[in-house]
C-alpha positions as CSV (number, residue, x, y, z in Angstrom):
1,M,-11.0,-16.0,-38.7
2,H,-11.0,-12.3,-37.8
3,Q,-8.2,-10.6,-39.7
4,K,-6.8,-9.3,-36.4
5,E,-6.3,-12.8,-34.9
6,L,-3.9,-15.6,-35.5
7,T,-4.6,-19.3,-35.0
8,S,-1.8,-19.6,-32.4
9,S,-0.6,-17.2,-29.8
10,R,2.8,-15.7,-29.2
11,R,4.3,-15.0,-25.8
12,I,5.4,-11.4,-25.6
13,R,7.9,-9.9,-23.1
14,L,7.8,-6.2,-22.4
15,I,10.1,-4.0,-20.3
16,V,8.0,-1.3,-18.7
17,Q,9.1,1.8,-16.8
18,Y,6.7,3.9,-14.7
19,D,6.5,6.7,-12.1
20,G,4.7,5.0,-9.3
21,A,3.6,8.2,-7.6
22,A,0.6,8.4,-10.0
23,F,-0.7,4.9,-9.3
24,C,-2.2,2.7,-6.5
25,G,0.5,0.1,-7.2
26,W,0.9,-2.4,-10.1
27,Q,-1.9,-4.8,-9.4
28,S,-5.4,-4.2,-10.8
29,Q,-7.9,-2.9,-8.2
30,A,-11.5,-2.0,-8.6
31,G,-12.0,1.7,-8.6
32,Q,-8.3,2.5,-8.4
33,R,-5.8,3.7,-11.0
34,T,-3.1,1.0,-11.4
35,V,-0.3,0.3,-13.8
36,Q,-1.7,-3.1,-14.8
37,D,-5.1,-1.6,-15.7
38,E,-3.5,1.2,-17.8
39,L,-1.2,-1.3,-19.7
40,E,-4.0,-3.8,-20.3
41,G,-6.3,-1.0,-21.4
42,A,-3.7,0.4,-23.8
43,L,-3.2,-3.1,-25.3
44,Q,-6.9,-3.5,-25.8
45,R,-7.3,-0.2,-27.6
46,L,-4.2,-0.5,-29.7
47,L,-5.1,-4.0,-31.0
48,G,-8.9,-3.3,-31.3
49,L,-9.8,-6.3,-29.1
50,S,-13.2,-7.0,-27.5
51,R,-11.6,-8.0,-24.2
52,R,-8.4,-7.2,-22.4
53,V,-5.2,-9.1,-22.7
54,R,-4.1,-10.1,-19.2
55,V,-0.4,-9.3,-18.4
56,T,1.8,-10.7,-15.7
57,A,4.6,-8.7,-14.1
58,A,7.8,-9.7,-12.3
59,G,6.6,-7.9,-9.2
60,R,3.5,-6.3,-7.8
61,T,4.9,-2.9,-6.6
62,D,2.9,-1.0,-4.0
63,T,1.3,2.4,-4.2
64,G,3.9,5.0,-5.0
65,V,6.7,2.6,-5.8
66,H,8.5,3.1,-9.1
67,A,9.9,0.7,-11.7
68,L,12.9,1.5,-14.0
69,A,12.7,-1.9,-15.8
70,M,9.7,-4.1,-15.0
71,P,9.5,-7.2,-17.1
72,V,6.0,-8.3,-18.0
73,H,4.6,-11.1,-20.3
74,F,1.3,-11.8,-22.0
75,D,0.0,-14.1,-24.8
76,L,-1.2,-12.6,-28.0
77,R,-3.1,-13.7,-31.1
78,H,-2.6,-10.7,-33.3
79,P,-0.4,-10.1,-36.4
80,I,1.1,-6.8,-35.2
81,P,4.9,-7.0,-35.5
82,T,6.5,-7.3,-32.2
83,E,9.1,-4.6,-33.0
84,N,6.2,-2.1,-33.4
85,L,4.6,-2.7,-30.0
86,A,6.8,-0.5,-27.8
87,V,6.3,2.7,-30.0
88,A,2.7,1.9,-30.7
89,L,1.7,1.5,-27.1
90,T,3.2,4.9,-26.3
91,I,0.2,6.5,-28.1
92,F,-2.3,4.8,-25.7
93,L,-0.4,5.0,-22.4
94,P,-0.3,7.9,-20.0
95,E,2.8,10.0,-19.6
96,E,3.8,8.1,-16.4
97,I,4.2,4.8,-18.2
98,G,6.6,3.8,-21.0
99,V,7.5,0.6,-22.8
100,L,11.2,0.4,-23.3
101,D,11.4,-2.9,-25.2
102,A,9.2,-5.6,-26.7
103,A,10.3,-9.1,-27.9
104,E,8.9,-12.5,-28.4
105,A,9.7,-15.0,-25.6
106,P,9.6,-18.8,-25.3
107,P,6.2,-20.2,-24.3
108,S,7.8,-21.2,-21.0
109,F,8.8,-17.7,-20.0
110,D,7.0,-16.4,-17.0
111,A,7.9,-12.9,-15.8
112,R,7.1,-13.6,-12.2
113,R,7.8,-17.3,-11.6
114,R,11.0,-17.6,-13.7
115,A,12.8,-14.7,-12.1
116,I,16.0,-15.7,-10.2
117,L,17.1,-12.3,-9.0
118,R,15.3,-9.0,-8.3
119,W,17.1,-5.7,-7.7
120,Y,15.5,-2.8,-5.8
121,R,17.1,0.5,-5.0
122,Y,16.0,2.9,-2.2
123,Q,17.1,6.5,-2.3
124,I,17.5,8.7,0.7
125,L,17.9,12.5,0.4
126,R,19.8,13.9,3.4
127,E,18.5,17.5,3.1
128,R,16.8,19.9,5.5
129,L,15.3,21.9,2.7
130,R,12.6,20.6,0.4
131,R,13.7,20.8,-3.3
132,P,10.7,19.9,-5.6
133,L,13.0,19.2,-8.5
134,A,15.4,16.9,-6.5
135,P,15.7,13.2,-7.4
136,R,13.0,11.0,-6.0
137,G,13.7,9.7,-2.5
138,W,12.9,9.9,1.2
139,R,14.0,13.2,2.6
140,V,15.6,12.6,6.0
141,T,16.5,15.8,7.9
142,R,18.2,14.3,10.9
143,P,21.9,13.3,10.8
144,L,22.7,9.7,9.8
145,D,25.8,7.8,10.9
146,L,26.9,6.0,7.7
147,E,29.2,3.6,9.5
148,R,26.2,2.3,11.5
149,L,24.2,2.2,8.3
150,A,26.9,0.2,6.5
151,W,27.0,-2.2,9.5
152,G,23.3,-2.8,9.4
153,L,23.5,-3.5,5.6
154,E,26.2,-6.0,6.3
155,Q,24.1,-7.9,8.8
156,L,21.3,-8.3,6.2
157,R,23.5,-10.1,3.7
158,G,23.3,-13.8,3.5
159,T,20.5,-16.2,4.4
160,H,18.1,-15.1,7.2
161,D,14.5,-15.4,8.3
162,F,13.2,-11.9,7.3
163,R,9.8,-12.2,9.0
164,G,10.7,-9.2,11.3
165,F,10.8,-7.0,8.2
166,R,7.5,-7.9,6.7
167,S,4.1,-6.2,7.0
168,S,1.3,-7.6,9.1
169,Q,-0.7,-8.2,5.8
170,C,2.1,-10.3,4.3
171,Q,0.8,-13.6,3.0
172,G,4.1,-15.1,2.0
173,K,4.7,-18.5,3.6
174,R,8.5,-18.6,2.9
175,T,10.3,-16.0,5.0
176,V,13.8,-17.5,4.9
177,L,15.5,-15.7,2.0
178,T,19.1,-15.2,0.8
179,M,20.1,-11.5,0.4
180,E,22.8,-11.7,-2.2
181,Q,23.7,-8.0,-1.9
182,A,22.8,-5.1,0.4
183,T,25.0,-2.1,-0.3
184,L,25.3,1.6,0.2
185,T,26.4,4.2,-2.4
186,E,26.9,7.8,-1.5
187,A,26.8,10.8,-3.8
188,G,26.8,14.1,-2.0
189,T,23.6,14.3,0.0
190,L,22.1,11.4,-1.8
191,L,22.3,7.8,-0.5
192,A,21.4,4.7,-2.6
193,L,20.6,1.4,-0.8
194,D,20.7,-1.5,-3.1
195,F,19.0,-4.9,-2.3
196,K,19.4,-7.9,-4.5
197,C,17.5,-11.1,-3.7
198,R,15.4,-13.7,-5.5
199,S,12.2,-12.5,-3.9
200,F,11.0,-10.1,-1.2
201,L,8.3,-10.1,1.4
202,H,5.5,-7.5,1.5
203,H,6.9,-4.2,2.5
204,M,10.2,-5.9,3.4
205,I,12.5,-3.4,1.8
206,R,10.7,-0.4,3.3
207,F,10.8,-1.9,6.8
208,M,14.5,-2.7,6.3
209,V,15.2,0.9,5.3
210,G,13.1,2.3,8.1
211,S,15.0,0.1,10.6
212,L,18.4,1.1,9.0
213,A,17.4,4.8,9.3
214,A,16.5,4.4,12.9
215,L,19.8,2.6,13.5
216,A,21.9,5.2,11.7
217,G,20.0,8.0,13.4
218,G,20.8,6.6,16.9
219,R,17.2,5.7,17.8
220,L,17.7,2.0,17.4
221,S,20.6,0.1,19.0
222,R,22.7,-2.5,17.2
223,E,21.3,-5.1,19.6
224,R,17.7,-4.2,18.9
225,F,18.4,-4.3,15.1
226,L,19.8,-7.8,15.4
227,R,16.8,-8.8,17.4
228,I,14.6,-7.8,14.5
229,L,16.7,-9.9,12.2
230,E,17.3,-12.9,14.4
231,Q,14.1,-13.0,16.5
232,G,11.5,-11.2,14.3
233,E,10.9,-8.5,17.0
234,R,10.4,-5.1,15.4
235,P,9.9,-2.1,17.7
236,Q,7.5,0.7,16.6
237,L,10.4,3.1,16.1
238,A,11.6,0.9,13.2
239,A,8.9,2.3,10.9
240,C,8.1,1.5,7.3
241,A,10.0,3.9,5.0
242,P,7.8,5.9,2.5
243,P,7.2,4.3,-0.9
244,G,8.5,7.2,-3.1
245,G,12.1,6.3,-2.5
246,L,11.8,2.7,-3.8
247,C,12.3,1.5,-7.3
248,L,12.5,-1.8,-9.1
249,M,15.8,-1.5,-11.0
250,G,15.9,-4.9,-12.9
251,V,15.2,-8.6,-12.9
252,A,17.3,-11.5,-14.0
253,Y,16.1,-14.8,-15.6
254,S,19.3,-16.5,-16.6
255,E,22.7,-16.9,-14.9
256,A,24.2,-14.4,-17.3
257,E,21.6,-11.8,-16.5
258,R,22.0,-12.5,-12.8
259,E,25.8,-11.9,-12.9
260,E,25.2,-8.7,-14.9
261,L,22.7,-7.4,-12.3
262,L,25.1,-8.3,-9.4
263,A,27.9,-6.4,-11.1
264,R,25.8,-3.2,-11.5
265,T,25.8,-0.5,-8.8
266,P,25.5,2.8,-10.7
267,P,26.0,6.1,-8.8
268,P,22.7,7.8,-7.7
269,P,20.4,9.2,-8.6
270,S,18.8,6.5,-10.7
271,F,15.2,7.8,-10.7
């Protein structure tokens, strides 16, 4: 047996943070720079393996979308102490990616399939001037009516068919989802929109935010907004919000973790 391998594998759970602006999303793509490829390559170099260790993430974020705490898992036959992984990986990862925690997990743990709640936050900067060192977010220069915005968020809560808020490339077959929370937090010129649900459709949050911004800006009526939600009819002016304002904040796998995520609504900025 090679000294770098063990006879049985361990399932490892990592918590990964990354700046999505530098990547073409999470998922591996030929000829593109992705978070998955960077992480798998770092593991291979750190452990001196002849082939890559395949990692599975809780979500496959799109190009430009960030993650504050993305759980991932992989199986490993190597004697490296688990507690050394987070620091050791830092040496082989680019500046835009960090591993916050590493721990052994039960063999049944699956970062994607075992998740019972995902929390995403979208940040909007209500500023006419561009500030390069401002928090990440979508800079909206037109006035937004926060009462209309809060009304729209209220309509999104509960169980609905969200097909009107998905992209045309969405392959998800189950479009009826339960939005456990959809809330607004204001801090000066910064707005944070929090969405907590078991799963999301492709581009769903960005289309919801784009529709909410059109609603709050007076370009979309309440009736048209409800038609998107109830009938799946989305007009062109309810555009997809840019990716840079979106961040995966956390994922829950147990009822205790779920309750903890539901109770968290920190003041912005968060990223």
